[in-house]
BALOBA-1460 file (C-alpha; in Angstrom, 3 decimals):
// residues 50
<rec num="1" residu="m" x="108.518" y="86.289" z="74.444"/>
<rec num="2" residu="k" x="109.770" y="89.417" z="72.481"/>
<rec num="3" residu="k" x="106.679" y="91.264" z="72.993"/>
<rec num="4" residu="r" x="106.853" y="90.731" z="76.653"/>
<rec num="5" residu="i" x="110.179" y="92.111" z="76.720"/>
<rec num="6" residu="l" x="109.188" y="94.908" z="74.638"/>
<rec num="7" residu="e" x="106.647" y="95.916" z="77.051"/>
<rec num="8" residu="f" x="108.692" y="95.533" z="79.911"/>
<rec num="9" residu="l" x="111.435" y="97.921" z="78.313"/>
<rec num="10" residu="i" x="108.589" y="100.472" z="77.603"/>
<rec num="11" residu="i" x="107.155" y="100.329" z="80.870"/>
<rec num="12" residu="f" x="110.647" y="100.680" z="82.447"/>
<rec num="13" residu="m" x="111.678" y="103.437" z="80.261"/>
<rec num="14" residu="i" x="108.495" y="105.394" z="81.317"/>
<rec num="15" residu="f" x="108.952" y="104.805" z="84.964"/>
<rec num="16" residu="f" x="112.434" y="106.135" z="84.936"/>
<rec num="17" residu="a" x="111.610" y="108.940" z="82.796"/>
<rec num="18" residu="g" x="108.809" y="110.088" z="85.205"/>
<rec num="19" residu="a" x="111.181" y="109.448" z="88.326"/>
<rec num="20" residu="g" x="114.012" y="111.457" z="86.618"/>
<rec num="21" residu="s" x="111.323" y="114.257" z="85.883"/>
<rec num="22" residu="i" x="110.055" y="114.679" z="89.418"/>
<rec num="23" residu="l" x="113.538" y="114.635" z="90.899"/>
<rec num="24" residu="f" x="114.768" y="117.185" z="88.237"/>
<rec num="25" residu="l" x="111.660" y="119.305" z="89.276"/>
<rec num="26" residu="d" x="112.427" y="119.034" z="92.894"/>
<rec num="27" residu="e" x="115.931" y="119.948" z="92.444"/>
<rec num="28" residu="m" x="114.760" y="123.150" z="90.169"/>
<rec num="29" residu="c" x="112.407" y="124.163" z="93.217"/>
<rec num="30" residu="r" x="115.032" y="123.755" z="95.819"/>
<rec num="31" residu="e" x="117.289" y="126.060" z="93.720"/>
<rec num="32" residu="t" x="114.850" y="128.908" z="93.007"/>
<rec num="33" residu="t" x="112.725" y="128.773" z="96.175"/>
<rec num="34" residu="g" x="114.553" y="126.715" z="98.661"/>
<rec num="35" residu="e" x="111.547" y="124.734" z="99.358"/>
<rec num="36" residu="g" x="112.614" y="121.499" z="97.570"/>
<rec num="37" residu="g" x="115.147" y="118.993" z="97.783"/>
<rec num="38" residu="n" x="113.454" y="116.781" z="100.389"/>
<rec num="39" residu="l" x="112.584" y="113.704" z="98.406"/>
<rec num="40" residu="v" x="115.596" y="111.606" z="99.501"/>
<rec num="41" residu="l" x="114.769" y="109.687" z="102.678"/>
<rec num="42" residu="d" x="116.726" y="111.250" z="105.611"/>
<rec num="43" residu="i" x="117.375" y="108.567" z="108.209"/>
<rec num="44" residu="d" x="117.725" y="111.087" z="111.013"/>
<rec num="45" residu="k" x="113.986" y="112.160" z="110.604"/>
<rec num="46" residu="l" x="112.644" y="108.772" z="111.187"/>
<rec num="47" residu="k" x="111.090" y="108.190" z="114.645"/>
<rec num="48" residu="f" x="111.726" y="104.734" z="115.251"/>
<rec num="49" residu="f" x="115.506" y="105.078" z="115.319"/>
<rec num="50" residu="h" x="115.688" y="107.693" z="118.062"/>
């Protein structure tokens, strides 16, 4: 049981470290080139709501 919890915590930490890194990199690109910052879903861009 403890081994399973430890595995879950490691996977959880790796996933959120990777997701945080992608968001950080996207924000850096937006600040330097103006071509980032589009990772968040924009509800207005979805066709089935128009």
